[in-house]
C-alpha positions in Angstrom: 97.3 99.9 71.4 99.1 102.8 73.4 99.9 102.5 77.1 98.3 100.1 79.3 98.2 99.5 83.1 98.9 96.1 84.1 97.8 96.2 87.5 95.2 93.7 87.5 97.7 91.1 86.2 99.9 92.1 89.1 97.6 91.6 91.4 96.4 88.6 90.2 99.6 87.1 90.3 100.5 88.5 93.9 96.6 86.7 95.0 96.1 90.9 96.2 93.1 92.7 96.0 92.6 96.3 95.4 92.0 96.8 98.7 95.0 95.4 99.8 96.7 98.6 97.6 94.9 101.1 98.9 95.9 100.2 102.9 99.3 99.4 101.7 100.1 102.5 99.5 97.9 105.1 101.0 96.4 105.5 97.7 92.8 106.5 96.7 90.6 103.5 96.4 88.9 105.2 93.0 92.9 105.9 91.8 93.9 102.3 92.5 90.3 101.1 90.8 90.8 103.1 87.6 94.7 101.8 87.2 93.0 98.0 87.7 90.6 98.7 84.7 92.8 100.2 83.0 90.6 103.5 82.6 92.9 105.9 83.7 94.1 108.8 81.2 97.0 110.2 83.1 99.1 108.8 86.0 100.9 111.1 88.6 104.6 110.2 89.5 103.4 110.1 93.0 101.2 107.4 92.1 103.3 104.8 90.1 106.0 105.4 92.7 104.1 104.5 95.6 102.7 102.0 93.8 106.1 100.4 92.8 107.2 100.7 96.2 104.3 98.6 97.5 104.2 95.9 94.9 108.3 95.8 95.0 108.5 96.3 91.1 109.5 98.6 88.5 107.7 101.1 86.4 108.3 98.7 83.1 106.0 96.0 84.9 103.1 98.1 85.5 102.6 100.3 82.4 103.1 98.7 79.1 103.6 100.3 75.3 102.0 98.5 72.6 102.8 100.7 69.4 99.8 101.2 67.4 98.8 100.4 63.9 97.8 103.2 61.6 
């Protein structure tokens, strides 16, 4: 529940690897890897901007909010 990163799904659909994103976006491998495995707690706007530009998608494609059950 909460906010989740769909980077692994997007890369699968586009048949891209983490290394492709690192080379194409200029982001650090650890940053991309943590987003890929949805282990990131905080994301910088610059990172999101580079991902959206490289993947040619919107922010809503990368991050998804799911309401938490109480």
